[in-house]
C-alpha positions as CSV (number, residue, x, y, z in Angstrom):
1,M,5.5,17.4,3.9
2,K,6.1,14.4,3.5
3,K,4.5,13.5,0.1
4,V,5.3,9.3,0.6
5,A,4.4,7.8,4.0
6,T,5.1,3.8,4.5
7,L,2.7,1.9,7.1
8,N,3.7,-1.1,8.1
9,L,0.6,-3.2,9.2
10,E,3.1,-6.4,10.2
11,Q,4.2,-4.6,13.0
12,G,3.3,-6.0,16.1
13,G,1.7,-9.8,13.8
14,P,-2.0,-8.1,14.2
15,S,-4.7,-10.5,13.6
16,V,-6.4,-9.4,9.7
17,E,-9.5,-7.6,11.2
18,H,-6.4,-5.3,13.0
19,A,-4.3,-4.8,10.6
20,L,-7.9,-3.3,7.7
21,M,-8.7,-1.4,10.2
22,H,-5.3,0.5,10.8
23,M,-5.1,0.3,7.2
24,K,-8.2,2.1,6.6
25,N,-7.9,4.3,8.9
26,S,-3.8,5.5,8.6
27,L,-5.4,5.4,4.4
28,A,-7.7,8.3,5.3
29,T,-5.5,10.2,8.1
30,Y,-2.5,10.7,5.4
31,K,-4.8,11.5,2.1
32,R,-6.3,14.6,5.0
33,Q,-2.3,15.5,6.0
34,G,-1.3,15.6,2.0
35,V,0.1,12.7,1.9
36,K,-0.4,11.5,-2.2
37,A,1.6,7.9,-2.0
38,V,1.4,5.3,0.7
39,V,4.1,2.1,0.3
40,I,2.0,-0.9,2.8
41,I,4.3,-3.3,4.1
42,H,2.4,-6.4,4.8
43,G,4.6,-9.9,4.4
44,W,4.3,-11.9,1.9
45,G,3.3,-15.0,4.3
46,S,5.0,-17.3,6.8
47,S,4.7,-20.0,4.2
48,G,6.2,-18.3,1.7
49,V,2.1,-18.4,-1.1
50,G,0.9,-15.5,-0.1
51,G,-0.6,-14.4,3.5
52,A,-3.5,-13.4,4.5
53,I,-3.2,-9.9,5.3
54,R,-1.9,-9.2,2.3
55,S,-4.5,-10.6,0.1
56,A,-7.2,-8.9,2.5
57,V,-4.9,-5.9,1.9
58,R,-5.6,-5.9,-1.5
59,N,-8.9,-6.9,-1.6
60,A,-10.3,-4.1,0.7
61,L,-8.2,-1.8,-1.5
62,R,-10.5,-3.1,-4.7
63,G,-13.5,-2.5,-2.9
64,D,-16.2,0.8,-2.4
65,D,-14.9,1.6,1.8
66,L,-11.4,3.5,-0.3
67,R,-12.9,4.7,-3.1
68,G,-13.1,7.8,-2.6
69,I,-9.4,7.9,-1.1
70,V,-7.4,5.4,-3.1
71,R,-6.8,6.5,-6.4
72,A,-4.4,3.1,-7.1
73,F,-3.0,0.4,-6.6
74,V,-0.1,-1.3,-7.3
75,A,1.5,-4.7,-5.9
76,C,5.6,-4.5,-6.0
77,E,5.4,-8.0,-7.4
78,E,3.8,-5.8,-10.9
79,W,6.2,-2.7,-9.8
80,S,8.7,-3.3,-12.9
81,H,5.3,-3.2,-15.6
82,K,3.7,0.5,-13.7
83,R,7.0,2.4,-12.7
84,R,6.2,5.1,-15.4
85,E,2.2,4.9,-14.8
86,F,2.5,5.3,-10.6
87,I,5.5,8.3,-11.5
88,G,3.5,10.1,-13.1
89,M,0.6,9.7,-10.5
90,C,3.2,10.8,-7.2
91,K,6.9,11.6,-9.0
92,A,7.8,11.2,-5.2
93,L,7.6,7.7,-6.2
94,E,10.1,8.0,-8.1
95,D,13.3,8.4,-5.0
96,E,11.5,4.3,-3.3
97,R,14.3,2.1,-4.8
98,H,13.8,-0.8,-2.7
99,L,10.2,-1.6,-4.4
100,D,10.8,-3.6,-7.5
101,G,9.7,-7.1,-7.5
102,N,8.9,-6.9,-3.5
103,E,5.4,-9.4,-3.0
104,G,5.5,-8.0,1.2
105,V,5.3,-4.7,-0.5
106,T,2.0,-2.4,-2.5
107,V,2.1,0.6,-3.4
108,V,-1.6,2.7,-2.5
109,V,-1.8,6.7,-4.9
110,L,-4.4,8.5,-3.0
111,R,-6.8,10.6,-4.4
């Protein structure tokens, strides 16, 4: 069983609503499958100031809807500061070398 999954929410240029629904359904499925962490690719916005999907994803991860699924999450622009803590929760994240400083990615550790 793969311990870290990748979820690309940018693919196909979905609406924010569709991207959030896809994320919530996927996280629940990954949890049932025994995946420990998910690397969510949401993009950082074509304007360079932060995309709507990125903001919506991070707000949803803070919300009550995902409390039973999401243990913790980190925006990858903070990865270098939180790396050790998150690898402590999921050792398989050690192999994810592309995370540091990537504003278009968020890492989620599942419960």
